[in-house]
C-alpha positions in Angstrom: 90.4 94.3 148.3 93.1 94.9 145.6 92.3 96.4 142.2 93.1 94.3 139.2 94.6 96.1 136.3 93.3 95.2 132.8 96.1 97.0 131.1 98.6 94.7 129.4 101.9 94.3 131.2 104.7 95.7 129.0 108.2 94.8 129.8 111.1 96.8 128.3 111.8 93.9 125.9 108.2 94.0 124.6 108.1 97.8 124.3 111.2 97.6 122.1 109.4 95.2 119.8 106.1 97.1 119.6 105.0 98.9 116.5 105.2 102.7 116.6 101.9 104.5 116.8 102.4 106.0 113.3 102.8 102.5 111.8 99.7 101.4 113.7 97.7 104.2 112.3 99.0 103.6 108.7 98.2 99.9 109.0 94.7 100.6 110.4 94.0 103.1 107.6 95.5 100.7 105.1 93.2 97.8 106.3 90.1 100.0 106.0 91.0 101.1 102.5 91.9 97.5 101.5 88.5 96.5 102.8 86.8 99.0 100.5 88.9 98.0 97.5 88.3 94.3 98.2 84.6 94.8 98.3 84.5 96.7 95.0 86.9 94.2 93.4 84.7 91.3 94.5 81.5 92.8 93.3 83.0 93.8 89.9 84.8 90.5 89.3 81.7 88.4 90.4 79.6 90.3 88.0 82.1 89.8 85.2 82.3 86.0 86.0 78.4 85.8 85.8 78.5 87.7 82.5 81.1 85.3 81.1 79.0 82.3 82.3 76.0 83.6 80.4 78.2 84.4 77.3 79.7 80.9 77.4 76.3 79.3 77.6 75.2 81.3 74.6 78.1 80.1 72.3 78.1 77.1 70.0 79.6 73.9 71.4 83.4 73.9 71.2 83.6 77.7 71.0 85.0 79.9 73.7 83.3 83.2 74.5 85.6 86.2 75.0 85.1 89.7 76.0 87.5 92.7 75.7 88.0 94.8 78.7 89.8 98.1 78.8 91.5 99.0 82.1 93.4 102.2 82.5 94.4 102.2 78.8 95.4 98.7 77.8 92.7 96.3 76.5 92.6 92.6 77.6 90.7 89.7 76.1 89.1 87.7 78.9 87.5 84.2 78.8 85.3 82.5 81.4 88.3 80.7 82.8 90.3 83.9 83.1 87.3 85.6 84.8 87.1 82.8 87.3 90.8 83.2 88.3 90.3 86.9 88.7 87.2 86.5 90.9 89.1 83.9 92.9 91.9 86.3 93.4 89.4 89.0 94.5 87.7 86.5 96.9 91.1 85.5 98.4 91.9 89.2 98.8 88.6 89.7 100.7 89.3 86.7 103.0 92.8 88.1 103.8 91.4 91.6 104.6 88.9 90.1 106.9 91.5 88.0 108.7 94.2 90.6 109.0 91.7 93.2 110.1 90.6 90.9 112.9 94.2 90.3 113.9 95.0 94.0 113.7 92.0 95.1 115.8 92.7 92.4 118.4 96.4 93.2 118.7 95.9 97.0 118.6 93.4 96.6 121.4 95.8 94.5 123.5 98.7 96.7 122.6 100.7 93.8 121.2 101.3 94.9 117.6 105.0 94.0 116.8 107.2 96.0 114.4 108.4 92.8 112.7 104.9 92.1 111.3 104.6 95.3 109.2 105.4 93.4 106.0 102.9 90.7 106.9 100.1 93.3 106.7 101.4 94.5 103.4 102.1 91.2 101.7 99.4 88.9 103.1 96.6 90.2 100.8 98.9 89.5 97.8 99.6 85.9 99.0 95.9 85.4 99.6 94.9 86.7 96.2 97.4 84.4 94.5 96.2 81.5 96.7 92.6 82.3 95.9 93.3 82.2 92.2 95.1 78.9 92.4 92.3 77.4 94.6 89.7 78.4 91.9 91.8 76.8 89.2 92.2 73.6 91.2 88.5 73.4 92.3 87.3 74.2 88.9 89.4 71.6 87.3 88.2 68.8 89.6 85.2 69.5 91.7 83.1 72.2 90.0 83.4 72.3 86.3 82.3 75.7 85.1 82.2 76.1 81.3 80.6 72.9 80.3 76.9 71.9 79.9 76.3 72.3 83.7 77.5 75.9 83.9 75.7 78.0 86.4 76.1 81.1 88.6 75.9 78.7 91.6 79.1 77.1 90.5 80.8 80.6 90.5 79.5 81.1 94.1 81.1 77.8 95.2 84.4 78.8 93.6 84.3 82.3 95.2 83.5 80.8 98.6 86.5 78.3 98.3 88.8 81.2 97.4 87.6 83.4 100.2 88.2 80.6 102.7 91.7 80.1 101.2 92.2 83.9 101.8 91.0 83.6 105.4 93.4 80.7 106.2 96.4 81.7 104.0 98.8 81.5 107.0 97.7 78.0 107.9 97.9 76.8 104.3 101.3 78.4 103.7 102.6 76.8 107.0 101.5 73.3 105.8 103.0 73.9 102.3 106.3 75.3 103.8 107.5 71.8 104.8 106.3 70.2 101.6 108.1 72.8 99.5 111.3 72.7 101.7 111.1 76.4 102.7 113.1 77.6 105.7 111.5 78.4 109.0 110.9 82.2 109.1 111.1 82.3 112.9 114.9 81.6 112.9 117.8 83.0 110.9 118.5 81.1 107.7 122.1 80.6 108.8 121.0 79.0 112.1 118.9 76.3 110.3 120.2 72.9 109.3 121.2 72.5 105.7 119.3 70.0 103.6 121.3 66.8 103.1 121.9 66.0 99.5 
């Protein structure tokens, strides 16, 4: 009976592309810290959005409730709509951290983390936060209208859920948008791609 090895087969070409152990540790620690930051940001921004919902419900018709927030020195005036975009960005960030942590853990366990994806781990949460904010704007404009007579905390929850799902699936959303926006294929050099006909 022959023994079956469960260790991944690493060819010289694959070893050359693998991420260095120091990079792996930094990304692992970064993912853990991002998870903590994401949780704190989501809790804080969700509370802020709920406070703004209550403030808006207490204002006279046609008026917009505002709140001034000081953050590391500067003060910002925030409205319900602004608080929804911020909580959407936080939810998108949470979705991204969940997804990229799963990918990281899986690839680290299989020893298939590639050097070329270092920036993916750095930039993906930013893309997801932006996408989460845009999703909240879009959903709030058409499907769930928060800030009118039907304002409720349940509506905020729907928006946060939509933004978190957008954060989870940022890569798939961006892939679909890439062709619509005319972006180049990142898997090949720009000079090797066909030029658009004009």
